C-alpha positions, 0 to 999 in steps of 0.5 A: 200104412195103407188104409183098409177098405172099411176105413171110412175116415176122410184121411183114408179117402185122401190117402186113396186119392193120391194113391190112385193117380198112378193107377189112373195113369196106368189103367186100361179101358177094360179095367174101367167102369163107365160113370159121370165125373161124380162116380155114378155108373151109367149104362151108355154114354150115348143115352139121353133122357127125353119127354116121350119119344118125340119130346124135347130133352130133360133138364134133370138129364145130369149125365148129358149136361155133365158131358156137355159142360165139361167138353166146353171147357176142355181147352185151356189157353194155349201158350202165347209162344212155344204152343206147338211142342212135344215132351217126354220124361227121363233123367240127369246124370252128373258125370263130371261134378262142378263142386269147385264152381257150384254148390248145388247138390245135384252137380257136386258128385259123380253118379248123382241123379234126378228125374227130368221132364223135357219139352221141345217147340217151335216159337211163333206157330199155333198148337196145330202148326208145322213142326218143319217151320223155319223158326227157332226151337224151344228146349225146356228141362224140368230137373227135379232135384233133392233141393227143389226144381231146377227148370232150364228155359232154353232155345236151340240157338245160342242168341235170340232176335232182341237184347231189350226186354220190353221188345219181346211182346212187339217181336212175337206179335210180328211172328203171329197173324196179321190183326187185319188179314189174319195171315202168317208171314208165310203168306205176307212177310211184311211184318217179320221183315219190318220189325227185323229191319228196324231192329238190327241187333237181331242180325245174329239170329237172322243169320242163324235162322236163315241158315241151315239150323233154321229147320232142325231135323226132329228134336233129337238133333238139335242142341239147346242154349241157355243164351242168358248168363247165370252165376255159379256160386260154390261153398265158399261164396265165390262166384263166376258167370256162366253159360249153359249148353245141352249138346245132342249125343245124336249129333245135329242135323237139318232139313232144307227148305225144299224138303221140308214140305215132304215131312209130316206136320208132326215129324218131330213129335213122331220122330221123338216118340217113336225113338223112345218107344223103340229104345233108342233113347235120346241123350244130350250132355250138359256143358258150361262156359264159366267166366270170372267177373274180372274176365267179363270186365275185360271182355267188354273193354277189349272185345266189346262182348257184353255178357248180358247181351242176349245177341252175343256169344261167348268165345269158346277159344277163351271159355272152353266148354266143361262137361258136367253131366248127361240127360237120357229121355227114356220115358214117353208121356202117357197122357200128353195134356197131363204131362206136356200141355200142363208142364210149366217152366220158369227161369226163376226156378234154380237151385242153391248154387246157381243164380240169375245174372243182370242180363235184362231179358232174363230178368223180365223173363223171371217175372213173365213166365210164372205170370203166364202160368198162373194165367193159363193153368192156375195159381196152383200149377205147381200142385199138378204132378208134372210140375210137382217137386221131389224134394229130400225134405218135407216142405212147406210155406205160407201160400194158401188156398186159390183155385184147385188147391188140393195140397193145402198144408193141412192145419199148419198155420198160415203165418209165422207162428212162435207157437208152432214154428216152421223150420229154417235152413241157414243161408248157404252163402253171403248174398251180399257177395253174390248178389254184386254190386250196384249203385245208380239212379233210375234211368231209361235205357235203350241199347244201340247197334255197334259195329261189334254187333257184326262181328259174329254174324260176319264170321258165321258167314265167312268162317262157318258156312261153306259155299253150299251153305251160302247159297242155301242161305241166300235162297232162304232170304230171297224166299222170304223176301218175296213173300213181303208186298212192300219193298222199304223193309227189304231195302233197310234189311239189305243194308244191314246184310251189307254190314255183315258182308257186302257179298250178302247184299250183292247176291240178295239184290241180284236174287230179289231184284231190289236195290238195298240201301248203302250200309246204315251209317245214314239210316235211323231205326225206330226200335234202336239207336244207331251207334254207327250213324254219321251226321244226322241223329242216331236216336231211335225213333226220333227221340231227342238227343239231350233227353236220351240217357248216355250208355257208354257201356251198353249195359255191360259190366265194364271195368271195375263194376263189380265191387266184390273184385277188389282183393280182400288182401288190401284190407291189411294193405300198407297205408301208402297205397291208400295214401296215394289214392286219397292223394289223387282224389284230393288233387280233383279237389285242389280248388276246394281242399277245405270243403266239408268233403275234402277237410276229412280226407285231408285229416286222414292224409295228416294222420298218416303222419307226413313229415311236412305239408307244402303250402301255398303263398296263402298258407293253403296245403299245396297238394300238387307237390305232396307225395309218398315220400313226406310220409312218416308211415306207421308200421301198424296195418290200417286195421290196428285198433289204435289206428282206427280210433285216431282216424275216427277222431280226425274224421269227425273233427275234420267234419265238424260233428256236433258233440251231441250228434256223433252218429251222423256226417251229412254233407250238405244234405248229401247233395254233393255234386262232383263233376268227373272231368279228369279220367286220368285221375281215375286211371291213376286211382286204378293202379292202386285199386286194381280191377276197381277202375270202372267202379270208381269211374261209376261213383265219381273218383272222389266219392269212391276214394273216400268210400275205399279209404274209409273202408280199408281203415275200418275193414275189421272194426266193429266201431264203423258201418259205411252206408253208400247211397246215391240221391237224385238232385232236383236241378238238371245235371249234364252227362258228366256230373256223378251224384253221391252221398255218403253216410258214416254211421257210428255203432259204438 
């Protein structure tokens, strides 16, 4: 019930303030009375107080001081990137539910709608820069769902210039003004080409940027792409990788470099605003590509495409687009500052059912975006109306105070109280499954350039660009290169283009008069390891090879990297498959089968009742000739309680656990070292464990076999809990060494 005009309570005052936000937003000048900031009417805004007609101003003139002091603080820090932008409001409607793959409520039902706000921008330019600059475009969406805000922070290109997150500040610096001359790369492109020529993984984005898509004809006629890989989780806890696309229903269009000078510096803003004002509402379809974890592993193994790599795309023939819904913008911002400048997007704002992947650049953005919002707008930026949520429930937390806190959650406790408890919603899925399986020590990591990095750029040049598009591309690159005052970066960049297609290099050499290097095989880069180098060191910036962390997979989820891929049906598998895996693991330890690790596993084999164990002349077990035919296999599945108890006894007996300390098996204080030297054995394990091959490689075949065998044995038993952990050993190990340990915790 609205408070009456005579209600003098503070509650009535607060209610009036929040009810008046929209009335203030819609009010006309004729409906308002001129006052100071504290609401006191003033006869005229230009009047000042002074000591007589010719005297100085009076310090008591609050109106003047109030006016000037607020004016001095009107500007807030502009965005360090994406400063020049436009925005509008509208709605999203789910047209094709995705409930089989995602439990997010907004995607679960046909016809489901929510309010949205979008912001479009250039990347490198300042707030007053030209809309028609050759630059990627930002494309961000805030969806106000019943389960909280979902922020999509995209670009108009499916890839970006980098895949190592620490490069981002360096790259953006090269897109800004020179710290000495204060000129942009529109006048001197040295910094632009110097960075790109030292970081050749940028070539895919460079091909797009210098092509026709480099200057879209307004924001309405461009697509949006996540670029990053996300994860979709359904109600059963099953998940897939996902790429998100926003496809313009207006089609896409571009402006040539020559024609761009004829356009208004604010063309994109004007085009968007006037289209909505005239009822020509722009629309985009929301479409997704999905990929199972198994397919992600195979994509790396067979095509060397890393789903966590921001410079690569997913082949649409293999992973077709699936439409989910439509976005419509039908409302212009009434106040640009309040609704566009203050809007804040955060890629970590995800609804239930959508999660980030291990994409390293995405992971870094999860921190960086809210961090810059707190700097630019204040710690309570999410209380601003344009950023506020519209949930279907009264929400609360224990975040309090800070600057400009006007939603401060009343008198509710600011801690988890037992007297006045807050409500909780149970977790929708098992986080142990959806978060994946990671095992590894801390490393330093930097990607390297590979031949596969040139496949997509080459396809663009040969299969997508027609001859007029190729000619425009050469002209665009040539024009940019002619602004560079030094030739060395251009020689390197031409060599990178030569790896895409020799024709590009030849045409650029002709148009610029600069002879580029003959490919990158003999080049070293300061920002990227050169995996295509021949002869000399391939390390970035002269890093000593022996101190460089080996990264054969380049951060990709190779075969078996997902621990959850082992089929659940194996939990009840016949002992034969486990015997084979254990046998292969033990054969790797044939020189020391009685070791603290070999003994428990050998006991496991014995428990599977082999008819006889072949022995050597010295009476030791001969593992090389032991096979499945020598087993008298029990009929009971391995999760049978009697079998579990029997194996638990043999494991403990084999490991010589003291009777008074049955809770722990410690293998040489967990400093067990195993050299993975026999890839064929690891591959043999893969035959039994299917998709787990890469996982076994990562852990070491012996450790993985132990873990999986015991896991299968104890899968449905309440007596055991297995905890896998890794520990760094102080002494130096070579690259083939895998360090691991196992704690077997007895719960009973």
